[in-house]
C-alpha positions as CSV (number, residue, x, y, z in Angstrom):
1,M,-88.6,104.0,151.4
2,H,-89.0,107.4,150.4
3,T,-92.2,108.4,148.6
4,T,-93.5,111.7,147.5
5,G,-94.4,113.9,151.0
6,F,-94.0,110.7,153.4
7,S,-91.2,108.2,154.1
8,I,-92.0,104.6,155.3
9,R,-89.6,102.8,158.0
10,L,-89.1,100.6,160.7
11,C,-90.9,101.6,164.2
12,Q,-88.7,103.1,166.9
13,P,-89.2,103.1,170.6
14,G,-90.1,106.9,170.3
15,D,-93.1,106.4,167.6
16,I,-94.9,104.7,169.8
17,D,-96.7,107.6,171.6
18,S,-97.8,108.5,168.0
19,L,-99.2,105.0,167.8
20,Y,-101.9,105.6,170.7
21,T,-102.5,108.8,169.2
22,I,-103.4,107.1,165.7
23,S,-105.1,104.4,167.2
24,L,-107.6,106.5,169.1
25,A,-108.1,109.0,166.3
26,T,-109.1,106.5,163.9
27,A,-110.8,103.9,166.5
28,D,-114.3,104.8,165.1
29,A,-114.9,102.7,162.4
30,G,-112.0,104.9,160.9
31,R,-112.9,108.5,162.3
32,D,-111.8,110.2,165.6
33,A,-112.8,108.2,168.8
34,S,-111.5,110.7,171.5
35,H,-115.0,112.0,172.5
36,L,-116.0,107.7,173.3
37,Y,-113.0,107.2,175.5
38,R,-111.8,108.7,179.2
39,D,-108.5,106.9,178.5
40,G,-107.3,107.7,175.2
41,R,-104.6,105.1,175.3
42,M,-107.2,102.3,175.5
43,V,-107.3,101.4,172.1
44,G,-103.3,101.3,171.5
45,H,-102.7,99.0,174.4
46,I,-104.7,96.4,172.5
47,Y,-104.3,97.0,168.6
48,S,-100.6,98.8,168.0
49,A,-98.5,99.2,171.2
50,P,-98.1,95.9,171.9
51,Y,-96.7,94.9,168.4
52,A,-94.2,98.1,168.7
53,H,-93.1,96.8,172.0
54,L,-93.2,92.6,171.4
55,S,-92.7,92.5,167.7
56,P,-90.7,95.6,166.3
57,Q,-89.3,94.1,163.5
58,T,-92.7,93.9,161.9
59,A,-94.0,97.2,162.8
60,W,-93.7,100.1,160.1
61,V,-94.8,103.7,160.5
62,A,-95.4,106.2,157.9
63,E,-93.9,110.0,158.7
64,D,-94.3,113.1,156.8
65,A,-93.1,116.7,157.6
66,E,-95.2,116.8,160.7
67,G,-94.2,113.1,162.3
68,V,-95.6,109.8,162.3
69,A,-99.3,109.7,160.5
70,G,-99.8,106.0,159.8
71,Y,-98.5,102.6,160.8
72,I,-98.9,98.5,160.1
73,V,-98.5,96.7,162.8
74,G,-99.0,92.8,162.6
75,V,-97.0,89.6,163.3
76,F,-96.4,86.4,161.3
77,D,-97.2,83.7,163.8
78,T,-100.8,84.6,165.2
79,N,-101.2,81.8,167.7
80,A,-97.2,82.0,169.3
81,F,-98.0,86.3,169.7
82,E,-101.4,85.8,171.6
83,E,-99.3,83.7,173.7
84,E,-96.7,86.2,174.5
85,L,-99.5,88.5,175.0
86,E,-100.3,86.4,177.9
87,R,-96.9,86.2,179.1
88,S,-95.5,89.8,178.5
89,W,-98.4,92.1,178.1
90,W,-101.5,91.5,179.7
91,P,-100.6,91.2,183.0
92,Q,-99.4,94.6,183.5
93,L,-102.1,95.9,181.8
94,R,-104.9,93.5,184.1
95,A,-103.0,95.1,187.1
96,L,-103.8,99.2,185.8
97,Y,-107.6,98.4,185.1
98,K,-110.5,96.2,187.1
99,V,-112.9,94.1,185.1
100,P,-116.2,95.7,184.7
101,S,-119.3,94.8,186.5
102,G,-122.8,94.8,185.6
103,D,-124.7,94.9,182.2
104,P,-122.3,94.6,179.3
105,Q,-125.1,96.8,177.7
106,D,-124.4,99.3,180.0
107,W,-120.7,99.6,180.0
108,D,-118.9,102.6,178.0
109,A,-116.0,102.4,175.8
110,D,-113.7,102.1,178.5
111,Q,-115.3,99.3,179.9
112,R,-115.8,97.2,176.6
113,R,-111.8,97.9,176.2
114,S,-110.9,96.5,180.0
115,F,-112.8,93.4,180.0
116,A,-110.9,92.9,176.3
117,I,-107.8,93.6,178.2
118,H,-109.0,90.8,180.8
119,H,-110.9,88.5,178.3
120,P,-109.1,88.8,174.5
121,K,-110.6,87.0,172.0
122,R,-108.4,84.6,170.4
123,A,-108.3,84.3,166.5
124,L,-110.6,82.1,165.2
125,P,-108.6,78.6,164.4
126,E,-110.4,78.1,161.3
127,I,-108.7,81.7,159.9
128,V,-105.3,81.2,161.4
129,T,-105.0,77.9,159.6
130,L,-105.7,79.3,156.3
131,F,-104.0,83.0,157.0
132,P,-101.5,82.4,160.2
133,A,-100.2,86.0,160.0
134,H,-102.4,88.9,160.9
135,I,-101.9,92.9,160.4
136,H,-103.5,96.4,162.1
137,M,-102.8,99.6,159.9
138,N,-104.3,103.0,160.7
139,L,-103.6,106.5,158.8
140,L,-104.5,110.3,160.1
141,P,-106.7,111.9,157.6
142,R,-103.8,114.1,156.4
143,L,-102.2,110.8,155.0
144,Q,-105.1,109.2,153.6
145,G,-105.7,109.3,149.4
146,Q,-101.9,109.7,149.2
147,G,-100.6,106.0,148.8
148,A,-99.3,105.6,152.1
149,G,-101.3,102.8,153.1
150,R,-100.7,100.5,150.3
151,A,-96.9,101.5,150.4
152,L,-97.2,100.3,154.2
153,L,-98.9,97.3,153.0
154,L,-96.8,96.4,150.2
155,Q,-93.7,96.8,152.2
156,W,-94.9,94.3,155.2
157,M,-96.4,91.8,152.8
158,A,-93.1,91.4,151.0
159,M,-91.7,91.0,154.3
160,A,-93.9,88.3,155.2
161,R,-92.8,86.5,152.2
162,R,-89.5,86.5,152.1
163,A,-90.3,85.0,155.6
164,G,-92.3,81.9,154.1
165,V,-95.2,83.8,155.7
166,T,-98.1,81.5,153.6
167,G,-101.5,83.7,154.6
168,V,-102.4,87.4,156.3
169,H,-105.8,88.1,157.4
170,L,-107.5,91.1,159.0
171,G,-110.5,92.6,160.4
172,A,-112.2,96.1,159.6
173,N,-115.1,97.6,161.4
174,A,-118.3,97.1,159.4
175,G,-118.9,100.6,159.6
176,N,-115.7,101.6,158.0
177,H,-116.8,101.3,154.6
178,R,-114.0,103.3,153.1
179,G,-111.3,100.8,154.8
180,I,-113.4,97.6,153.5
181,G,-112.9,99.1,150.2
182,F,-109.2,99.6,150.7
183,W,-108.5,96.2,151.3
184,A,-110.5,94.3,148.7
185,A,-108.6,96.5,146.4
186,Q,-105.2,95.2,147.4
187,G,-106.4,91.8,146.9
188,F,-108.0,90.5,150.1
189,S,-110.7,88.4,150.0
190,R,-113.4,89.0,152.3
191,L,-114.3,85.8,154.4
192,G,-117.7,84.5,155.3
193,P,-119.2,81.2,156.6
194,P,-118.1,78.5,157.7
195,L,-115.2,80.3,158.5
196,V,-116.9,83.4,160.1
197,S,-120.5,84.5,161.2
198,S,-122.1,86.8,158.8
199,A,-123.9,88.5,162.1
200,E,-120.2,89.9,163.4
201,S,-119.8,93.0,163.6
202,T,-116.2,92.8,162.3
203,V,-115.6,92.0,158.5
204,W,-112.7,89.6,157.9
205,F,-110.1,89.5,155.4
206,G,-107.8,87.2,154.1
207,Q,-104.9,87.0,151.4
208,S,-102.8,84.1,150.4
209,L,-99.1,84.6,150.0
């Protein structure tokens, strides 16, 4: 798909380094998190690279004249993907990163991600029952506000509908006000009690298809 200034296409193996870069550049509530991490690949290990490796048919990128500057990754069956992560993705990372020790309140960003690799949070059953698919999407600043996010989302949702997916969910950082506004504008409903606690730092959204 070609639009003014950028194109949308399926993710290729050569794009994975760009996914890592974008993940880090948007990991601080939508802002650059480079200053927070010693290992710049920690965020991508969790939120983008495994999708490109394990489900490339449901991973799309937005590319402009400078290269890949945005992505949407996700899977149609969240529960099945979490099982696949346990078999094929987390073991290699657990061999590279040790479980942090000490008081979790004193952990830095790398240690928190290391803990997440060893103890990944499973999707809430209440959400997955209603919205079995899930997505992650991020754009570099140079591509924001140009319609690339909407184009990526429309591409992914059309693909999900063709596959018979009944619902999609996602989580947004509570501090990412621009992202929260975007998802609401795209027809996603904010999920609250009893599905999720209002005390969470993640704002959960769902949309039925």
